[in-house]
C-alpha positions in Angstrom: -18.7 24.8 1.9 -18.8 27.7 4.4 -15.6 29.0 5.9 -16.8 28.2 9.5 -17.4 24.6 8.7 -14.0 24.3 6.8 -12.2 25.7 9.9 -14.0 23.4 12.3 -13.4 20.3 10.1 -9.7 21.0 9.5 -8.7 22.6 12.9 -10.5 20.0 15.0 -8.9 17.2 13.0 -5.4 18.7 13.3 -5.8 19.5 17.0 -7.1 16.0 17.8 -4.2 14.4 15.9 -1.8 16.7 17.7 -3.2 15.6 21.1 -2.5 12.0 20.2 -6.1 10.9 19.5 -6.1 7.9 17.2 -6.7 8.9 13.6 -10.0 7.0 13.2 -11.5 8.8 16.3 -10.1 12.1 15.1 -11.8 11.7 11.7 -15.1 10.7 13.3 -15.2 13.4 15.9 -14.2 16.2 13.5 -16.9 15.1 11.1 -19.5 15.1 13.9 -18.4 18.6 15.1 -18.8 19.9 11.6 -22.3 18.4 11.3 -23.3 20.0 14.7 -22.5 23.4 13.3 -23.7 23.1 9.7 -26.7 20.9 10.0 -27.6 21.2 13.7 -31.2 20.2 13.1 -30.1 16.7 12.3 -29.1 14.2 15.0 -25.3 14.2 14.3 -24.5 11.1 16.4 -27.1 9.0 14.7 -26.2 10.3 11.2 -22.5 9.5 11.6 -23.3 6.0 12.9 -25.6 5.4 10.0 -23.0 6.6 7.5 -20.3 4.4 9.1 -22.6 1.3 8.9 -23.6 2.1 5.3 -19.9 2.6 4.3 -19.0 -0.9 5.7 -22.0 -2.6 4.1 -20.1 -3.6 1.0 -19.5 -7.1 -0.4 -16.1 -6.1 -1.8 -14.8 -5.2 1.7 -15.1 -8.8 2.7 -11.9 -9.3 0.7 -9.9 -7.3 3.2 -10.1 -9.6 6.3 -9.4 -12.6 4.1 -6.4 -11.0 2.5 -5.2 -9.9 5.9 -5.5 -13.5 7.2 -3.7 -14.8 4.1 -0.9 -12.3 4.8 -0.7 -13.4 8.5 -0.4 -17.1 7.4 2.3 -16.2 4.9 4.3 -14.2 7.4 4.3 -17.2 9.8 4.6 -19.8 7.1 8.2 -19.5 6.0 7.3 -18.0 2.6 9.6 -15.0 3.1 12.7 -17.2 3.3 11.7 -19.1 0.2 11.2 -15.9 -1.8 14.5 -14.5 -0.6 16.4 -17.6 -1.7 14.7 -17.3 -5.1 15.5 -13.6 -5.4 19.1 -14.4 -4.5 19.3 -16.9 -7.4 18.2 -14.1 -9.8 20.3 -11.2 -8.7 22.6 -12.3 -5.9 25.8 -12.2 -8.0 25.3 -8.6 -9.2 27.2 -5.7 -7.5 25.1 -4.8 -4.5 23.3 -8.0 -5.0 21.9 -8.3 -1.5 20.1 -4.9 -1.9 18.6 -6.3 -5.1 17.6 -9.4 -3.3 15.9 -7.4 -0.6 13.9 -5.3 -3.2 12.8 -8.2 -5.3 11.9 -10.4 -2.3 9.9 -7.5 -0.8 8.1 -7.0 -4.1 7.2 -10.7 -4.3 6.2 -11.0 -0.6 4.3 -7.7 -0.6 2.4 -8.7 -3.7 1.5 -12.1 -2.2 0.6 -10.8 1.2 -0.8 -7.4 0.2 0.8 -5.7 3.2 3.7 -3.3 3.2 4.1 -3.7 7.0 4.2 -7.5 6.7 6.8 -7.3 4.0 9.0 -4.9 6.0 8.8 -7.1 9.0 9.2 -10.5 7.3 11.8 -9.6 4.7 13.6 -7.1 6.9 13.9 -9.6 9.7 15.9 -11.9 7.5 17.7 -9.5 5.1 18.9 -6.9 7.5 21.2 -9.2 9.5 22.5 -10.8 6.2 23.3 -7.4 4.7 25.0 -6.1 7.8 27.1 -9.3 8.0 28.2 -8.8 4.3 29.4 -5.3 5.1 26.3 -3.2 4.2 25.6 -0.3 6.6 22.7 -0.8 8.9 21.0 2.5 7.9 21.2 1.6 4.2 19.9 -1.9 4.7 16.9 -0.5 6.7 16.3 2.2 4.0 16.2 -0.4 1.2 13.8 -2.6 3.2 11.5 0.2 4.1 11.0 1.7 0.6 10.8 -1.7 -1.2 8.2 -3.0 1.2 5.7 -0.4 -0.2 5.6 -1.9 -3.7 3.3 -4.6 -2.4 0.6 -2.0 -2.0 0.7 -1.4 -5.8 1.3 -4.9 -7.1 -1.8 -7.0 -6.6 -3.6 -8.3 -4.6 -3.7 -5.1 -2.6 -6.3 -4.1 0.0 -5.9 -0.4 -0.6 -6.9 -0.9 -4.2 -10.1 -2.5 -3.0 -10.7 0.6 -0.7 -10.1 2.9 -3.7 -12.7 0.9 -5.7 -15.2 1.5 -2.9 -14.3 5.2 -2.7 -14.5 5.8 -6.4 -18.0 4.4 -6.7 -17.2 1.1 -8.3 -14.0 1.1 -10.5 -13.3 -2.5 -11.4 -11.1 -4.2 -8.8 -9.9 -6.6 -11.4 -8.8 -3.7 -13.6 -7.0 -2.0 -10.7 -5.2 -5.2 -9.8 -3.9 -5.8 -13.3 -3.1 -2.1 -13.7 -0.7 -2.2 -10.7 1.8 -4.7 -12.1 3.9 -2.4 -14.4 3.9 0.7 -12.1 4.9 -1.6 -9.2 7.8 -3.0 -11.2 8.8 0.5 -12.3 9.1 1.6 -8.6 11.1 -1.6 -7.9 13.4 -0.9 -10.8 13.9 2.7 -9.7 14.9 1.6 -6.2 17.2 -1.0 -7.6 19.0 1.6 -9.8 19.6 3.8 -6.7 20.6 0.9 -4.5 23.0 -0.4 -7.2 24.7 3.0 -7.6 25.0 3.4 -3.8 26.4 -0.2 -3.4 28.9 0.4 -6.3 30.2 3.6 -4.8 30.5 2.1 -1.4 32.2 -1.0 -2.8 29.8 -3.5 -1.2 30.6 -7.1 -1.8 29.0 -9.4 -4.4 26.9 -12.2 -3.2 28.0 -15.9 -3.3 27.5 -17.7 -6.5 24.8 -20.4 -6.7 25.2 -23.5 -8.7 22.7 -24.4 -11.5 21.4 -27.3 -9.5 21.0 -25.3 -6.3 19.3 -22.5 -8.3 16.8 -24.9 -9.8 16.1 -26.4 -6.4 15.5 -23.0 -4.9 13.2 -22.0 -7.8 11.2 -25.2 -7.4 11.0 -24.6 -3.7 9.5 -21.1 -4.3 7.0 -22.2 -6.9 4.2 -23.0 -4.5 4.4 -19.5 -3.1 4.5 -17.9 -6.5 1.5 -19.9 -7.7 -0.7 -17.9 -5.4 -0.3 -14.8 -7.6 -1.3 -16.8 -10.7 -4.2 -18.4 -8.8 -5.7 -15.2 -7.4 -5.1 -12.8 -10.3 -5.6 -15.4 -13.0 -8.8 -16.6 -11.4 -10.2 -13.0 -11.3 -9.2 -12.2 -14.9 -10.6 -15.5 -16.2 -13.8 -14.8 -14.4 -13.7 -17.9 -12.2 -14.3 -15.8 -9.1 -14.6 -12.2 -7.9 -11.9 -10.4 -5.8 -13.8 -11.3 -2.6 -14.0 -15.0 -3.6 -10.3 -14.9 -4.6 -9.4 -13.7 -1.2 -11.1 -16.7 0.4 -9.3 -19.0 -2.1 -6.0 -17.2 -1.1 -6.7 -18.1 2.6 -7.4 -21.7 1.8 -4.3 -22.0 -0.4 -1.9 -20.3 2.1 -3.3 -22.4 4.9 -2.5 -25.6 3.0 0.9 -24.2 2.0 1.9 -23.1 5.5 0.7 -26.1 7.4 1.1 -29.0 5.0 3.8 -28.0 2.5 6.3 -25.8 4.4 5.0 -27.0 7.8 5.9 -23.8 9.6 2.4 -23.2 11.0 0.9 -25.6 13.6 -2.7 -26.0 14.7 -1.7 -24.4 18.0 -0.6 -21.3 16.1 -4.0 -20.6 14.5 -5.7 -18.9 17.4 -3.0 -16.3 17.7 -3.0 -15.8 13.9 -6.8 -15.4 13.9 -6.5 -12.9 16.8 -3.9 -10.8 15.0 -6.1 -10.8 11.9 -9.1 -9.6 13.9 -7.1 -6.8 15.5 -5.7 -5.6 12.1 -9.1 -5.9 10.4 -10.9 -4.0 13.2 -8.4 -1.1 12.8 -8.8 -1.0 9.0 -12.6 -1.2 9.2 -13.1 1.6 11.8 -10.8 3.8 9.6 -13.0 3.0 6.6 -16.2 3.6 8.6 -15.2 7.0 10.0 -13.6 8.1 6.7 -16.8 7.4 4.9 -18.6 9.5 7.4 -16.2 12.4 6.9 -16.5 12.0 3.1 -20.3 12.3 3.3 -20.0 15.5 5.4 -17.6 17.0 2.8 -19.9 15.9 0.0 -22.9 17.4 1.8 -21.0 20.7 2.1 -20.0 20.5 -1.6 -16.3 20.5 -0.8 -15.4 18.3 -3.9 -17.1 20.8 -6.2 -15.3 23.7 -4.5 -11.9 22.0 -4.8 -12.6 21.1 -8.4 -13.5 24.6 -9.3 -10.5 26.0 -7.4 -8.0 23.7 -9.2 -9.5 24.3 -12.6 -9.5 28.0 -12.0 -5.7 27.8 -11.5 -5.2 25.9 -14.8 -7.1 23.6 -17.1 -3.8 22.1 -18.2 -3.8 18.4 -17.2 -0.1 18.5 -16.6 -0.3 21.4 -14.1 -3.5 20.0 -12.4 -2.0 16.5 -11.9 1.2 18.1 -10.6 -0.8 20.1 -8.0 -2.8 17.0 -7.0 0.4 14.9 -6.6 1.9 17.6 -4.4 -1.2 17.8 -2.2 -1.3 14.0 -1.9 2.4 13.8 -1.0 1.8 16.3 1.8 -1.3 14.5 2.9 0.6 11.2 3.0 3.1 12.6 5.5 0.3 13.1 8.1 -2.4 10.6 7.2 -2.6 6.8 6.8 -3.4 5.5 3.3 -6.9 4.1 4.0 -8.5 7.3 5.3 -6.5 9.4 2.7 -7.9 7.3 -0.1 -11.5 7.4 1.2 -11.4 11.1 1.9 -9.6 12.5 -1.1 -10.8 10.2 -3.9 -14.3 11.8 -4.0 -12.5 15.2 -4.0 -9.9 14.7 -6.8 -11.6 12.0 -8.9 -14.2 14.4 -10.4 -11.3 16.8 -11.3 -9.2 14.3 -13.1 -12.1 12.7 -14.9 -13.2 16.1 -16.2 -9.6 16.4 -17.6 -10.1 13.0 -19.3 -8.0 10.8 -17.0 -9.1 7.2 -16.6 -10.3 6.4 -13.0 -8.2 3.2 -13.0 -5.1 5.2 -13.9 -5.8 7.7 -11.2 -6.2 5.0 -8.6 -2.8 3.6 -9.3 -1.3 7.1 -9.2 -3.0 7.9 -5.9 -1.9 4.7 -4.2 1.7 5.0 -5.5 1.8 8.6 -4.3 0.5 7.7 -0.8 3.0 4.8 -0.6 5.7 7.4 -0.2 4.0 8.6 2.9 4.4 5.2 4.5 8.1 5.8 4.6 8.0 9.3 6.2 7.5 10.5 9.8 5.4 11.2 11.8 2.9 8.5 10.8 4.8 6.3 8.4 3.9 2.8 9.6 6.4 1.1 7.4 9.2 3.5 8.5 8.6 2.6 12.2 8.4 -1.1 11.5 11.5 -1.1 9.3 13.5 0.8 11.9 12.2 -1.5 14.7 13.2 -4.6 12.8 16.6 -3.2 12.0 17.0 -2.0 15.6 18.0 1.5 14.5 16.8 5.0 15.2 14.7 6.9 12.6 17.2 9.8 12.5 19.9 7.5 11.2 17.8 6.2 8.3 16.7 9.5 6.9 19.9 10.2 5.0 20.0 6.9 3.0 16.3 7.2 2.5 16.4 10.5 0.6 17.8 9.2 -2.7 15.3 6.3 -2.5 12.5 8.8 -1.9 13.6 10.7 -5.0 13.6 7.4 -7.0 10.0 6.8 -5.9 8.9 10.3 -6.8 10.5 9.9 -10.3 8.6 6.7 -10.7 5.4 8.5 -9.6 6.0 11.2 -12.2 6.6 8.6 -15.0 3.4 6.7 -14.1 1.4 9.9 -13.8 2.2 11.2 -17.2 2.3 7.9 -19.1 -1.2 6.4 -18.8 -0.3 3.4 -20.9 1.9 2.1 -18.1 -1.3 1.6 -16.0 -3.9 1.0 -18.7 -2.1 -1.3 -21.2 -2.5 -4.6 -19.2 -6.2 -4.0 -18.3 -7.0 -3.2 -22.0 -5.1 -6.3 -23.0 -7.3 -8.5 -20.8 -10.5 -6.5 -21.8 -11.0 -5.1 -18.3 
């Protein structure tokens, strides 16, 4: 890629973001400006439009609006409260038990809904007041909620893993889904260790004990929500349906669960839920479309090959190269949302890691886990803003308790990066 085109692509994108232009438009405009300079003979507007349409013409992407709709139904259907009660039965009596409850509930809800923002909103809205009432500091409660909410992006079903499958050229969605379980639990465990140490040092209270009978009742009450994970992932692994078909099944199941079992969603609520789903889906899809356009421009200019050669010229040691890629992605995650980051940087880094012998499924989990950290950092960390809004606290007050939790996530990232079996054992076990 020529220096002029590199400067135009990067500088125009950074300047547009600095001016407050939405990221999807910043990506599309910077790609178009680069095309005007490098391939001026071609009709840039038409080409970008064609690439956007081609990028969205994928059967696998149909799963995204369905999973978003299922997440909206879960958020309104009282499922968060059931999962919190279940998590409280498991760990509520441990020192710092409410912090553990927050983390486990966020992992379960995030996994079921596939949305970190939904998990931060739903779980945080219930847990933050409880934790503050029990003597936990508001900044610490918000920090635990913010970081734990991101685990739902790794534990399936996850929309971002579907996006990675598209960007990678067809890595099995089923394999990615199954591969996310152990890394997601490792992140949750790392957060629980830090939260436990913090709670012990601060002398936070232990939760109320739950009788055996009450514990069994709360478990039975949560079973319908937990069944969704078995239904969706089990159906995909068993070959009963594809990921896209599983997303439609998830919508049907959550609709029945929210309206007939828990009875938290009424017929009059459905138009608002559908409208929220359409709004969220439109944002995700325009990000995907413009990101595919930028990826094509970079591919046309041979940027992936240039980056690959540059990285391998520094070192051909997989440990060093993976460390460099992780550092770059950590930096990217601070300034860019997950969806465009995955679509833009997967074609750049995937050829590098595959040349070093890394499995594409493993790299997908590493990439998503890495970018999850960016969801908790300013200036574009969506989960950070939602978590602070729910807790009614300023971002500046959350940064200090967030730091040790950040470190825990980075440690988990390093472990998952350099131990491939953590991501690949379950897919190989199921023959994926």
